[in-house]
C-alpha positions, 0 to 999 in steps of 0.5 A: 500500499503505497501512500500516494495522492494525485490531484484529486486530493492535492488539488481540493484545498480542504482535503489537502489541508487536513492531511499533515506530513512529519519528519524528526531528527531523533532529539525531539525536533521536527518538521511539519506541515500540510501536503498543501503547504499551508500553515493550519497550526501553530505546531507547523514549520520547517525547523522546530528545532530541539535546542535543549534535547529533548526539550526546548522545541522551538520554531525557527523556520516557518516555510518557505515559498516557492515561485517558478518563472517558466516560458515567461509565465509566473507560477507560486507553488505555495499556499497562504490563508490569512485572517480575512479568510482569503486564499492566496495564493492557491499554489496547491493547484500546481501540486500533480502528486504527493507521496511519501518516500519512507517517511520523506514527504515529495511533492511533484509541482506541474507547470506547463511542461516542467515537472519540478520535485521537492523533498523535505528531511531532517538530519538525525541528531542535528537541528537541521533540515533539508529542502531539496528541488529537483527539475525532473523535466522541462523544454527550457530552463526554470528560474526558482525563487525562495522566500524563507519566513523565520520566527523564534518562538516556543512551539507552543507559542504565537508571535505577532511581530510588533516592530521586532527586529532581527539581525539578517547577515549575509554569510558564505552560502547564505543568510544568518538570522539572529532574532535578538542577542542571546538567541541561537543563530538560524543559518539558511544556506544553498548548495548554488543558489544566491541569497539576498537579506530581507526584513519584511515582516508578513501580518495574519497568517490564519491558523484554522486547526487552533481556531477549531481548538479554541486558541489563538489563530493568527500569527505573524512571520518574517520574510528573512531572506530570499534565495534564486537559481535557474535551474536546467532539467535534471538539475538540483537545488538543496536549501538547508535550514539549521543552527549549525554553522557549516551543515552538509549541503550536499543534498545528495549525499544527505538524501542517500544517509536518510534513505540508508538509516531507513532501510536499516530499520526495516532490515532490523524489523524483518530480520527480528521476526521468524524466518518463516513470517510472510512478507510484511504489508507495506502499511505495516513497514510504514509503522515501523518507520513511524515508530523511529520518530518517536524515540529520541535522546535524552542524554544525562550526565552519566549517560550521554546515549540515553533514549526515551520516547516522545508521546506525540507530535505536535505537542507532547514531550516524554511522558512516563506513562506513554512511554512504558506503554509504547516501549514493546511495540516501538522498539521490541517489536522492530528488533531494537532491543538495545533501544528498550534497554536504554530507556529502562535504564534511564527512567530507572534514574528518575524513580522516586519514593517508588514512582516513575515520572509522569512528565518531563516539563517543557521547561526545567528538569524537575519531573511531576510525579503525579501518576499511579500506573506509569510505574506498573507499566515499568514492570510490564516494559521490563518483563516484555524486554527480558522475555525478548532477550534473557538480559540477567545482567538488567535484571540484576541491576534493576532488582533494588529498584524494583523491590523499592517501588513495590514496598513503596506502594505497600506501605503508601507513597504520593497522593494516597497511593496505598496498598488496602491491607483489607483486600490487597488491592491498590487505592489511589487518588486525593481530591484536585488530582488526576493519577490514571490515563484518563487525566484531564484536568481544566484548572481545578476541575478533574473531569474523570478523577477516579479516585479509589481503586481503578481496575486497570491499576490493580490489573497492573498491580497483580501482573507486576506482583507476578512478574516481581515472583518471577524476577526473583526466581531467575535471579535466585532471591526469595520469591515467596512474599511476592507470590503470597501478595499476588495470590491475595490480589487475585482473590480480592480482584473478584470484587471488581466483577459487577454481577448485574451487568456481567462486566467489571466495575471501572473503580471500587470504593470510591467517595461515591462507592463502586463505579459501574460506569463501561469504559475500556479500563477493564480490557486490560484485566484480560490482555495483560500477561496474567489475567486476573479473571476467570475465562468466562469473565474475560469473554464477557469483557472482550464481548461487552467491549465489542458490542458497546465500545469498539470503533474502526480505530479503537475503543471509545472512553465511555459507553455512548449509553452513559449521560456524560457521553460526549460524541466529538471532541473539539472546541476551548480547552475546557470542551476538549478535555471535557470529552478527552475520556468521555466517549472519545475514541483512543486509537491505542486501546484497539492493541490491548483489544486485540490482544484480549480477543486473541486470548479469548477466541484464539482466532488471529485472522478475525483478530487482525481484521480489527486492525485493518482500519488503521492501514487506511488511516495512514492515509489520513491526519498525519500521513504515515502514522497513526493519530491520537484520538477520534470522535466517538460517532461516525465517521470517526474524525481524527483528533489531536495528535496526528502521531501518538507513539502508543497508538502506532507502538500497540497497532504494531504489537497487536499485528505482530501477535497475530502473525506469531499465531499465523506463522507455522513453526 
């Protein structure tokens, strides 16, 4: 399945502006935009640099506006929408074809008989973006003019120029832009084109996607430089935006390197699977490449090669919960266990009072620990790594931390997280806090507080205890205590079964008693490696989730029959967060559902059918990746992040699980 669009998509602005592309640099910087070339988000730009990797994301180059002079006729290839609603120019109409070449977006612009091809990619490990132009066809030379639009602001922010004067200076091969005295310089360079410094603000770019999200919907950008070159058929031009003074300007060599890197990822994926496995569908190969976009450096003073996982693009940083849930799919399933090992060791350094960080803020290095489940997902991720590698050394290294985690949870840690001595179940929560993955909060309003004993938290706790017992056996330590704790939790887990509804309570012992709301959290009591439910209960959970919560792209976060169900996600922050876990479909939940379905029905052919809509979704929203969320009701429009780590990870993991059952030994 090749991801490719012709004029039927590219030539219609509505469809072209709702499909977005993404390239990344391995340190959490990125470039992204719409296939129409139209800015619709504050997060769009050709160089969103990570100035303090993996944080400090800063918009440096917003866009490049291209003009072609061919046969005495001007062709504007760029598209802008202004705050008065006018679209001018309408360069998207010249796009004859758009496709992904791996993760590299490629456009072909038709200007009479001339065909100009453009590619965009980033150098791995550097805040450097390449824009490469090739005149593939033409009966005469073509003059190409590039207008570079720059900025310098936090990726969450917006710019109204207000007389802002930047320094724009000629340097060898191009221009150096310094936004203010202490700012990191931006170098705009070319292998062949002439460069002219300019300082001209363009006012009132309209950001339609931000307006839908209830946020500021206009911005100004500075036209800082103009580059110009005449191309003969077969000739190319490389334009580079970088925080480095002397980046490689050999576009062909840089492109070959990027292709080689992506081919290595596919090779690792193929060689990590059974020799009897069938050829991978193209859409799954796309997911393997998409998986790499979330894996970034998080260097520490004692490990300059530390790794972490970005939760989602465009606006998330690395979150502990998302990282641990995503780790098996993004690293182990793709044949990269060394990355998993690095991430596990990195996060172990941040365990405090038995808790893994929930989030590393965009500003500063003090992590936030407001999560009850991220630490328990750490056990799952570690044991998945061990099953894939049998790395006893890492178990030995991390064992004291695992013991400390169980101890802290048993006696109590932050936010009233503690083991209830009466039944061996984990209790968590206090007023004005959000500790589970259903963590939306607006001001002091916690939308889904879930104070008490959430079902997925206790399913994870049971698994963590079973894992601890297995780990202690493996490294020759006493295991009886953890076996006994697990058995006690297993016996009392039966409290979650609601005999009136024939499925599980979502939360026990909350401020208002037991919560019978039908939510997808109970699916984890079936999908995790150790299920605390009986086979009959497992089947009932899978069936009720299939009948009521399942959509083409994941599970709804709340039953449509619930009075608080929200069918659509959008509006200002209050409206969006009010719907976030109150009916919105979450893509990552399709993975646990498929794994639970496999456990109950043992039918990999039918299980794989639940994943097939995701293959089509690769052509929408974040082209080549999978979205964070979708509306709860048809047509399940994608929302939120255009590329979400745990959605990609869980679809990959579930697909591989079906393959393992379909592949003969």
